[in-house]
C-alpha beads as a LAMMPS data file, in Angstrom:
LAMMPS data file: protein, C-alpha beads

116 atoms
115 bonds

1 atom types
1 bond types

-500.0 500.0 xlo xhi
-500.0 500.0 ylo yhi
-500.0 500.0 zlo zhi

Masses

1 110.0

Atoms # bond

1 1 1 0.000 0.000 0.000
2 1 1 1.469 3.349 -1.064
3 1 1 0.880 6.118 1.486
4 1 1 3.101 9.085 0.707
5 1 1 5.621 10.450 -1.774
6 1 1 8.564 12.590 -0.668
7 1 1 10.386 14.315 -3.515
8 1 1 14.173 14.492 -3.476
9 1 1 15.704 17.506 -5.193
10 1 1 19.352 18.410 -5.816
11 1 1 21.044 21.318 -4.029
12 1 1 24.450 22.841 -4.679
13 1 1 24.799 24.739 -1.411
14 1 1 22.779 23.877 1.651
15 1 1 22.883 27.449 2.991
16 1 1 21.293 28.790 -0.215
17 1 1 18.616 26.113 -0.103
18 1 1 17.850 26.844 3.543
19 1 1 17.739 30.595 2.959
20 1 1 15.223 30.204 0.146
21 1 1 12.938 27.574 1.622
22 1 1 13.096 28.658 5.275
23 1 1 13.439 32.400 4.782
24 1 1 11.402 32.994 1.634
25 1 1 8.825 30.199 1.522
26 1 1 8.261 29.601 5.237
27 1 1 9.402 25.978 5.444
28 1 1 10.835 24.522 8.642
29 1 1 13.840 22.278 9.034
30 1 1 13.168 18.691 10.066
31 1 1 16.718 17.340 9.757
32 1 1 20.168 18.308 8.506
33 1 1 22.524 15.402 7.842
34 1 1 25.306 17.434 6.278
35 1 1 24.807 16.537 2.637
36 1 1 21.113 15.656 3.048
37 1 1 18.427 18.073 4.188
38 1 1 14.751 17.550 5.047
39 1 1 12.339 20.498 5.102
40 1 1 8.584 20.740 5.589
41 1 1 5.671 23.142 5.359
42 1 1 2.108 22.369 6.359
43 1 1 1.501 18.798 5.165
44 1 1 4.396 18.401 2.728
45 1 1 8.007 17.383 3.088
46 1 1 10.832 17.845 0.587
47 1 1 14.223 16.154 0.798
48 1 1 17.375 17.662 -0.706
49 1 1 20.622 15.896 -1.558
50 1 1 23.949 17.610 -2.093
51 1 1 25.034 17.888 -5.719
52 1 1 27.864 20.435 -5.794
53 1 1 28.548 19.904 -9.507
54 1 1 24.943 20.696 -10.458
55 1 1 24.636 23.201 -13.273
56 1 1 21.351 25.011 -12.567
57 1 1 20.674 25.691 -16.255
58 1 1 20.839 21.914 -16.845
59 1 1 18.711 20.934 -13.840
60 1 1 15.321 19.377 -14.526
61 1 1 14.339 18.769 -10.890
62 1 1 10.602 19.325 -10.490
63 1 1 7.878 18.827 -7.935
64 1 1 4.118 19.454 -8.149
65 1 1 2.558 20.608 -4.878
66 1 1 -1.210 20.620 -4.357
67 1 1 -2.472 23.677 -2.492
68 1 1 -5.644 24.736 -0.701
69 1 1 -6.173 28.485 -1.021
70 1 1 -3.842 29.059 -3.960
71 1 1 -4.966 32.662 -4.555
72 1 1 -4.010 33.720 -1.021
73 1 1 -0.731 31.784 -1.157
74 1 1 0.180 33.347 -4.509
75 1 1 -0.644 36.830 -3.229
76 1 1 1.443 36.245 -0.096
77 1 1 4.444 35.337 -2.266
78 1 1 3.929 38.440 -4.394
79 1 1 3.664 40.588 -1.246
80 1 1 6.927 39.039 -0.011
81 1 1 8.582 39.800 -3.383
82 1 1 9.233 36.134 -4.179
83 1 1 10.068 35.744 -7.875
84 1 1 7.434 33.874 -9.856
85 1 1 8.655 31.838 -12.829
86 1 1 8.361 34.097 -15.910
87 1 1 6.245 31.453 -17.668
88 1 1 4.486 30.334 -14.499
89 1 1 2.102 33.091 -13.455
90 1 1 -1.129 32.070 -11.761
91 1 1 -3.666 30.804 -14.291
92 1 1 -6.223 28.080 -14.871
93 1 1 -4.819 25.297 -17.035
94 1 1 -6.771 23.088 -19.481
95 1 1 -6.412 20.195 -16.990
96 1 1 -8.634 22.107 -14.509
97 1 1 -5.886 23.195 -12.168
98 1 1 -5.147 26.765 -11.124
99 1 1 -1.350 26.838 -11.089
100 1 1 1.783 28.913 -10.751
101 1 1 5.469 28.052 -10.567
102 1 1 8.714 29.127 -8.893
103 1 1 12.358 28.281 -9.481
104 1 1 14.534 27.726 -6.423
105 1 1 18.234 28.759 -6.348
106 1 1 19.211 25.476 -8.036
107 1 1 16.577 25.812 -10.771
108 1 1 14.306 23.149 -9.295
109 1 1 10.821 23.879 -10.624
110 1 1 8.156 24.116 -7.909
111 1 1 4.655 24.056 -9.403
112 1 1 1.747 24.770 -7.083
113 1 1 -1.755 23.780 -8.117
114 1 1 -5.330 23.680 -6.874
115 1 1 -8.294 21.985 -8.537
116 1 1 -10.975 24.276 -9.941

Bonds

1 1 1 2
2 1 2 3
3 1 3 4
4 1 4 5
5 1 5 6
6 1 6 7
7 1 7 8
8 1 8 9
9 1 9 10
10 1 10 11
11 1 11 12
12 1 12 13
13 1 13 14
14 1 14 15
15 1 15 16
16 1 16 17
17 1 17 18
18 1 18 19
19 1 19 20
20 1 20 21
21 1 21 22
22 1 22 23
23 1 23 24
24 1 24 25
25 1 25 26
26 1 26 27
27 1 27 28
28 1 28 29
29 1 29 30
30 1 30 31
31 1 31 32
32 1 32 33
33 1 33 34
34 1 34 35
35 1 35 36
36 1 36 37
37 1 37 38
38 1 38 39
39 1 39 40
40 1 40 41
41 1 41 42
42 1 42 43
43 1 43 44
44 1 44 45
45 1 45 46
46 1 46 47
47 1 47 48
48 1 48 49
49 1 49 50
50 1 50 51
51 1 51 52
52 1 52 53
53 1 53 54
54 1 54 55
55 1 55 56
56 1 56 57
57 1 57 58
58 1 58 59
59 1 59 60
60 1 60 61
61 1 61 62
62 1 62 63
63 1 63 64
64 1 64 65
65 1 65 66
66 1 66 67
67 1 67 68
68 1 68 69
69 1 69 70
70 1 70 71
71 1 71 72
72 1 72 73
73 1 73 74
74 1 74 75
75 1 75 76
76 1 76 77
77 1 77 78
78 1 78 79
79 1 79 80
80 1 80 81
81 1 81 82
82 1 82 83
83 1 83 84
84 1 84 85
85 1 85 86
86 1 86 87
87 1 87 88
88 1 88 89
89 1 89 90
90 1 90 91
91 1 91 92
92 1 92 93
93 1 93 94
94 1 94 95
95 1 95 96
96 1 96 97
97 1 97 98
98 1 98 99
99 1 99 100
100 1 100 101
101 1 101 102
102 1 102 103
103 1 103 104
104 1 104 105
105 1 105 106
106 1 106 107
107 1 107 108
108 1 108 109
109 1 109 110
110 1 110 111
111 1 111 112
112 1 112 113
113 1 113 114
114 1 114 115
115 1 115 116
């Protein structure tokens, strides 16, 4: 029986990852194992593994995060001056999801979506 999925994304520098997720997105730290980091917010958890040689412009790390109250969350990010992906502004998609996207410091794509 499958019960949960926990994405694992690459990070070049742990301090940059922490600054973005903790400082900008409001995540909390669950564990720091040196080259492996676990962060959470609300009901989700994301794991990060060290990849110092990562070239952000070649990174295809992605995660889709379901949201309740996407309009308020999006507005909060705008109010906090968090950069929205240039091609990922909030909109309703043909697959009946209202979505927007961010890129973290390592170019991992974070897509947030809510059913409409």
